[in-house]
Phi, psi and omega in degrees: 000132177277134179270132179267111180303332179295321178295320178298313180301317180297318179295316182293319181299333182277350181294135178295133174291126183296339182274319186254338184083350177276160176303146179304317181083161184290336182293339179278346183270116181270339179179151174226121177245147181240134176218100183065239179261015180243155176230153172238129183237131176244126180240135177233124180262160181265016180208157179298135184225029183302326183293335181229018179303311183297316179294320179293319177301318178295319179295319179294317179298317179298316179296319180295318180291345178283348178283134180305131178096343182274120178255332183227145177220127173251132186231139174234123176248128176225178178214154177222119180256124181246000000 
């Protein structure tokens, strides 16, 4: 089964931002890569998120694995404050 990166992005974008409670949105997604039955997702927030980085990574991985065909998800959460 081919994994659609767009489906992964849509699931991740809908995750509530732990800081605002609003959906993360597509602007927070820096990239989605597919390799076989695995995906790699990079999320970048606009504020420091060290306090909930691990929980957010787990939520993103869970959302990615909910996409048909995804068995593994690697997630990187970073932030850039301007």
